[in-house]
Every structure is written in structure tokens, then in C-alpha cells.
N, C-alpha and C positions, 0 to 999 in steps of 0.2 A: 504493500500500500504506500509506504514512504517513497519507494522508487518511482511509482506512478505519479505521485504528487510532485516530485522533483522534475520529472519529465514534462508534466503539464505546465509547471511554472516556467521552465526553460522555454517552452514553445510560446508562451504568452509574452515573454520578454522579447523574443525574436520578432514576433508579429508586431509588437508595439514599436520596434525600431525601424520597421519598414514603411516607407511612404508609398501609397498607391500611385502617386504622381511622379515618383522618381524611378526612371528605368534602371535596370541592372546594368552595371558596367560603366556608369558615369560617375564623375567625381563631384563637381559643383555646377550649379546652373549658371546660365548667362542672363543678363538683364539689359533691357533696351530702352526703358522709359521709366517715368516717375511712379508708375503703379507697381514696379518691381515684381511683375509677373515672371516666374521662372521659365526659361527656355532650356530644354535639355538637348544639348547638341554635342556630338562627338568631335574630337579634335580635328578630324579630317573632313568635317561637314562643309560642303561648298557654300552653304548659306552664311558661314562665318565671314566670308569675303565681303559681304554687304552688311554685316551686323554692326550695331552701335559700338563705336570706339571713342575714347577720350581724344578730343581734338588736339592738334599741335598747339603749343603755347611757348611763351618766352617770359621768364620771370627771374628775379634775383634772389639768391639765398642769403643767409646771415653773414656769409663771407664776402658778399658782393659779387659772387660768381654768377654768370648767366646760366640758367637752367632751362632746358627745353625737354620735350618728349624724347629726344634722341639720347639724353643722359640716362634714360630708363629702359632703353632697348634690352629686351631679354630678361628684365627684372620683374619681380612681383613687388607691388607697393601698396601702401595704405595711405589714404588721403583724408584730411579733415580741414575744417575752417574755423579760425579762432581770431582773437586779437589780444595783444599783450596787456591792455588796460582792463580787460574783462574781469569784473569782480564776482561773476556768477558761476556759470558752468565750465568756463575755460580752464581754471586751475585743476579741476577734477579730470577734464579731458587730457590735459598735459600730463598729469600723473599717470593716467592709463596709457598714453602714448609712450611714456617712459618705461612702462612694463613691457610694451612691445619692443622698444629699443633693446632692453635687457635680454628679451627672449631670442632676438635675432642679431645680437651685437656683432658676432663674428661671422655672419653669413652675408657675403657680398651680393647675393641674389635678391635680398630684401631691402627695401628702402621705405622711409616714412616721409610724407610731405604734409606740412601744415601751412595752409594759405591764410595770410592775414586779410580780414575783411575791412580793415581800416588802414589800407596801405599808405594813405597820406600821412598818418601819424607813425606807423610802424616802418620806419626807414631801416636801411641795412644796419646802421649803428644801434638802433633800438632793438632790433631782432638779435643782434650779437650780444647785447647786454642781457636780454631775456634768456638767450641760449646758455650763457655762462651761469646765470642764476639757477636754471632748471636742469643743468647737467646734460644738455643736448649735445650729442656728438655729431660733428659736421660731416663725418664720413658715412653716417647712417640716417640722419634725420635733418631734413632741410626745412627751415622756416622761410617761407616765400613771400615776397612783396613785389609790387609792380603796378601795372595799370589796373585801376579799380574795375573798369568795365570788363576787362578780360577775366579777372578773378571771379566776378559775379556771374559772368556767362558760364565759366567753367563749373561753378557751384550749382547753378540752376539748370543749365542746358546739357551739361556733360555728365556730372556726377549725380544729379538729381537728389541733392542732400536734404532739401526741405520736404517736410511731410504734409504741407498744406495743399493736398491734391484738390484740384478744382478751383482753388483760390488764385485769382489773377494777381501776379506780382508786378509792380511797376519797377522800372530800371533803378530808381533811387531808393526803393524800399530796402531796409537793412537786412542783410543776410546773417542769420544766426541759427546754428544747428548743433546738436550734440552727436551727429552721426559720423561714423568712420566708414569709409568705402574701400573695399578690397578690389584691386585691379591686377589682372594677370599679365603675363609676359608679352601679350599682344594688345594691351591697352583696352581690354574688355572688362566690364564690371562683373564681378563674380560674387559679391555679397555686400550687404549694408548692415551695420551693427550700431547699437546704442553705446556710445563712447563713455557713458556714465555708469554703465552696468558691468560689474565684474564678470558675471557669467557670460555676457555677450562678448566681452573682450577675450575671455578664455576660449570661446568658440571661434573667434577670429584667429587666434593663434593656431588652433587645430586646422582651420581652413587654409591658412597660409601653408602649413606643412603638407596638406593635401595637394595644393597646387605645385609645390616644389617636387613632390614625389611623382606627379603625373607627367613631368617633362620627358 
């Protein structure tokens, strides 16, 4: 009787861990719009050629170096949006980005990108001071500043970081979000996570490892 109970319990756990929407043999879904509807595509799927990618960009990091999408070729990266003077959610987000930094500190295939949503204030020197205070390592984690319109377009049109679905945003509306976005080696979105939630950040770490192992 005890053996039958153990077998039943094991089967229940296995069934609970299986999603009917997730085909066998796939690692992580792809995302193409702000609804974050999952698309299950294989690595060789021809539709990936036309699938949503993060657009080319050109920004400056805390060292004053020019950073473009070419600096991330072949790398997995995590993106978020913050500002150095933020008294609310940003300090917690920075703490959790530091957890990610520690988790992948010596893996050159993983990078972190934090985009300032107040680039007029967050100059290179301000970002450098912030980086030194928060233990940000420039070879792993870039704090980015530059053209405001470009940063806001990236946040809203490329990374889909805001959750106000259906609410029209004006160009001058402030961009503020706690979301972390996982981008694969081909600039495709593979996940979105609550950057304030420890369990969500832990899942992000696992998903990064999944992408690395799928190469």
C-alpha cells in the first residue's frame, strides 16, 4: 500500500510540472508583443527570421564607452530600466541585479544592462559614481545613458517593460517599471520577471542557464 501511495504521489508531481501549452523538447518560449503570449519555436524554425528582435541602439555606459547591439552579439543578457535618484523600487531592483551579477560574475556569455530613464540627469559621471557605490562591475553590468527618446522607445516598443496593456502612453509620459527582461543570443525576448521578487529572480537565473545550455 505504501509503495502504491509513493507511486501515485510521484505521478501527481510529474503531471503538475507539465504544461499542456509547452511542447516537449523546447527550452523557453519566445515573445513578440506586450501581451507576452508565449510562442514555442525550435531553434531552426524559419519563422524566427521574421520574429521580434531588440532593435539596434547606441548608448553610453558608466565608463563613457559607446555600447551598441553589436557588443552583445552571441551573448545572453538581462535588461531593466531605472534611475539613480529613484527612492522607491530602484534600490531593490539594483540589489537583485547585483544577485544576478554575482551568479554570472565569471561567465562572459552573460551581461546585464540597466537603462536610465532620466538620462538628462544620469550622465556618465553620475552613473560611474552610482556604479562605485553599488558594486557594479563594468565588465559584467552596464549602466546606460543617452538619448531619452531612444531609451523610451526601447523600453516600450522593444522590451515591452510596462504592464499597462491597452493604456495609450504619450512620448513624454514617465517610464517606470520593476520588470527584468531576458534576451537571448539573437536579441529575442525569452522571458519577463518581477525584479522585486526573489522567487522571480531565482527563476530568471535558472532560465539564463537554460539558454546557455541550449547553445
